[in-house]
C-alpha positions as CSV (number, residue, x, y, z in Angstrom):
1,X,95.8,92.8,83.0
2,X,95.4,96.4,83.5
3,X,97.9,96.6,86.3
4,X,100.6,94.9,84.2
5,X,99.9,97.6,81.6
6,X,100.4,100.6,83.7
7,X,102.7,99.4,86.6
8,X,105.7,97.2,87.2
9,X,105.1,94.5,89.8
10,X,107.3,95.0,92.9
11,X,109.0,91.7,94.0
12,X,109.0,91.3,97.9
13,X,107.2,94.6,98.5
14,X,107.3,96.2,101.9
15,X,103.7,97.4,101.6
16,X,101.4,94.6,101.0
17,X,98.9,96.4,98.7
18,X,101.7,98.1,96.5
19,X,100.9,95.4,93.7
20,X,97.1,96.3,93.8
21,X,95.3,98.3,91.3
22,X,93.1,99.8,94.1
23,X,96.2,101.7,95.8
24,X,96.3,103.9,92.5
25,X,92.5,104.5,92.2
26,X,90.6,107.6,92.9
27,X,87.6,105.3,94.1
28,X,89.7,104.0,97.0
29,X,88.7,105.5,100.3
30,X,91.4,103.8,102.2
31,X,94.5,105.4,100.5
32,X,93.2,108.9,100.7
33,X,96.0,109.9,103.1
34,X,98.9,108.2,101.0
35,X,98.0,108.3,97.3
36,X,94.8,109.9,96.7
37,X,94.2,113.6,97.5
38,X,90.8,114.5,99.0
39,X,90.2,116.8,95.8
40,X,90.3,113.8,93.5
41,X,88.4,111.3,95.7
42,X,85.4,109.8,93.7
43,X,81.8,110.3,94.6
44,X,81.2,106.7,94.4
45,X,83.7,105.0,96.6
46,X,85.0,101.4,96.4
47,X,85.1,99.4,99.8
48,X,86.7,96.3,98.3
49,X,89.5,96.5,100.8
50,X,87.0,95.7,103.7
51,X,87.4,92.1,102.8
52,X,91.0,92.0,101.6
53,X,93.4,90.0,103.7
54,X,96.3,92.0,102.4
55,X,94.7,95.3,103.7
56,X,93.0,94.2,106.8
57,X,95.4,91.4,108.1
58,X,92.5,89.3,108.9
59,X,93.2,85.7,107.5
60,X,89.4,84.9,107.6
61,X,89.2,87.4,104.5
62,X,90.2,86.3,101.1
63,X,93.1,87.8,99.2
64,X,91.8,90.5,96.9
65,X,94.7,91.9,95.1
66,X,93.0,93.6,92.1
67,X,94.8,93.6,88.6
68,X,91.9,94.6,86.7
69,X,88.9,96.9,87.2
70,X,86.3,98.5,85.1
71,X,85.9,101.4,87.4
72,X,89.5,102.1,87.8
73,X,90.5,106.0,87.4
74,X,94.2,106.6,88.0
75,X,95.1,109.1,90.7
76,X,97.6,112.0,90.5
77,X,100.1,109.8,92.6
78,X,99.5,106.8,90.2
79,X,100.2,108.9,87.2
80,X,103.4,110.5,88.6
81,X,104.6,106.9,89.2
82,X,103.9,105.9,85.6
83,X,105.1,109.3,84.3
84,X,108.8,108.2,84.3
85,X,108.0,105.2,82.2
86,X,106.3,107.2,79.2
87,X,108.1,107.6,76.0
88,X,107.4,110.2,73.5
89,X,107.4,108.9,70.0
């Protein structure tokens, strides 16, 4: 999965969406204040969080933690989180 390639999964996360690829994507309109700056937001927003139980807290919704997405573009925040794990060969 793409998430496993880029980030390590957090055991017992405080924030429920921390293991979701959407948290680090520029298409995500919901994480603009936390992880995506207004400069890097995409012109084609993703609204998949609307139906995600982990984001809305509504148990009528399904659990939509994405681990892979064809439209994923990493935000600066996500790149900074990943930067410490890069090795120069």
